[in-house]
N, C-alpha and C positions, 0 to 999 in steps of 0.2 A: 278500237275506233267506235265512236258514237254512231247511233242510227242516222242522225242528221248528217254526219260526215259520209257515211256509207251511201245514203241517198244522193248527196251532192256529187260524190264521185261517180255514181251510176249515171246521173244526169249529164255530167261532163263527157263520159265515155259515149253515151247515146248521142249527144250533140255532135261529137266528132265522127261517129259512124254514119249519122244521118245528116251530115252538114249540107249536102246539096239540097235535100228536101227542105230543111229549115231555112237555108239561105233564100231559096225560091219563095217560100211563104213570107219571109221578112221583106224581100225586095218588092213583092206584090202587096205589101202592107195588109196581109191577112193574119188575123189574130184569134180566130175562133177555132183553134185546133187543140183544145183541151182533151177531147176524146181520143184523138190520135196519140197525143203525148201520154195519156192515161194507159193505153194499151202497150205502147212501146216501152214505157218505163216499167210496167208490170213484168213484161217478158225479160227486160234487161236485169231486173232484180232476181227473177226466177233463174236466169242463166248463171247468176252468181252463186246459185245453190240454195236460195231461199226455198224451203221445202213445200210451203203452202201459201197460196195467195188467192184472193178473190177480187174481182174487178167488174162492176162496182159492188158495194155491199149496202143493203138498206138497214136502217135502224129507226126506232120509234122515238120521236121528240117529246112525247107527253110524259110528264113526271109520274102520272098514275097509269097503271096498265088499263087500257080501254076494254070494254066488255065485248066489243066486236071489231072486226077488221075495218069496218066503215068509220070507226071512231079514231083510227090511227092518224097521226100526223108524221109523215115519213121524211127522213133525212137520208142522204146518200154519202157514203165514203167512197172516194174514187178508187182507192186501192187499200187493201189491208193484207198483211202477210205476217208470217212467223219467221223470225230470224233463226239462224242455225243454233244459237246458244240459248234460245228461249224455250220454256216449257210450252205445252200445247195451248194453254190458256193465257200466254203472254204474247199479245199481238201488237203490231205497229200499224197505225192508221195514217193514210196519206190523202190530203186534199190537193187538187191541182187547179191552178188559175193561169190563164194567159190573157194579157191585156196589152193594148197599144201604148199605154203610158204607166208611169209610176202611181197614178191615182188608184190603180187596182189594188194597191196595198190596203186600202180601206176594206176591200172584200176579204182580204187575208184574215184580218181581225174578226170580221163577221163570221167567217167559217170556223175559226177557233172557238168563238163563243157558242155557235150552234152545236158543235160537238159536245160542249160542256152541258148541253140540255138533255143529253142521252140519259135514259133511265139507269139507275144503279144496278139493276139486275141484268143489264146488257153490257155492263162495263167490264171488259177484260183486256184493257190496253195498258201497255207499259211505255208506249211512245206514240205521240200524235204530232204529225209534221204537215206543214203546208209548203208546197213547191209553187213558187210564183215566178213566171217568166213575163217580162215586159219590154216594150220598145223603149229605146233611149231617145227622147225628143226634147230633153231639157226640162229642168225643174225651176221655173222662174222664181217661185217663192222660197225655194231652198228647204222647205219643211220635210219633203220626202227624203232628201239627201241626209238631213239631220236625223230623221227617223231610222234610216238604215244604219247610220253610224252608231246610234244608240243601241239598236238591236244587236249589233256586232260586239259592243263593249261588254267584255266578259264580267266586269264588275257589276253589271245589272242582273246577272244571273240568268240570262237568256242565251240559249244555244242557237246561233244563226250564222249562215254563210251567205256572202254576197259575191258574185263573180260574173264576168262577162261570158257570153256564149261566143266562142271563137269565130271570127270572120263574119260576124253579123252585127246589126245594131240592136242587139238584145242583151238583156242582163237577167240573171236569175237570183232570186232570194229564196233561201231554204231556211225555215224557222221551225223549231220543234221543242216539245217537252218530252223528257225521258227520265225514268226513274229506275234505279237498280234494285232497291229493296221491295219485296212483295208488299210489306206493310204500307209503303208509300204509293202503291199502285192503285189509287182510288180516284173516283171522279172528283171528290172534294179537293184532293191534292192537285189534280189537274186544274180545277176551277180557280184555286188560289194562284196558280201560275198564270192563268189567263188574265186574272185581275192585275197581275204585275205587268203583263204585256200591255194591257189597256192603259195603265198608268204611263208607260213610255210613249204610247200613241198620243195620249192627252197632252203630255209635256211638249210633244213635237207639233201639236196643233192639227193632228190628223185623226179624226174619229169617223166611223161609219154610221149610217142610219140603220138602226136595229129594230127588229120586230119586238114588241113588248114581251112576248111569251118566250123569247129565247134568252132567258136569264141564266147566269152561270151558277146560281145557287138553287 
């Protein structure tokens, strides 16, 4: 089972276990609960036997190592963990987003691009995944529906799951990059994948506003 599938199944199990809490948040139209989901999902993964996890983890966004801490530009991974079958330096990174509408899919791509700005000497990742939970309020333009369909299309080479959160007006999108061979476990390989995702977004007419220094190369 891929890490994207494992994380998706963990989210489904968590939603079932915490359905009263999630339903209350949904009914009250409260969507700022990323931190709650971050902690709950981290412990859900740990309960499955993931031996090591950190929540959150900071990393440096500057391409060159700064001379002092004051010169650092910090990014945050919501969760990172080592799967049972991974070596110690083979980690999975997870970003989490909760939004009232599908428009938050723009921030999903922005997060993927931001992770690609990590320095090479900090890169020890075999999988990078974004978990996005959003309210279902209708997509008048249809472009977000088209985007999700394209992300799920296996012929595009993207690993993604889209599923409803039971008994709520919420839907989850889990999208991720994963590589098996160590030689492909590089920031450049991840950046090439991000460019592929960006192309799918562009074809669907959905692109985020990005800071100029968060380049994928």
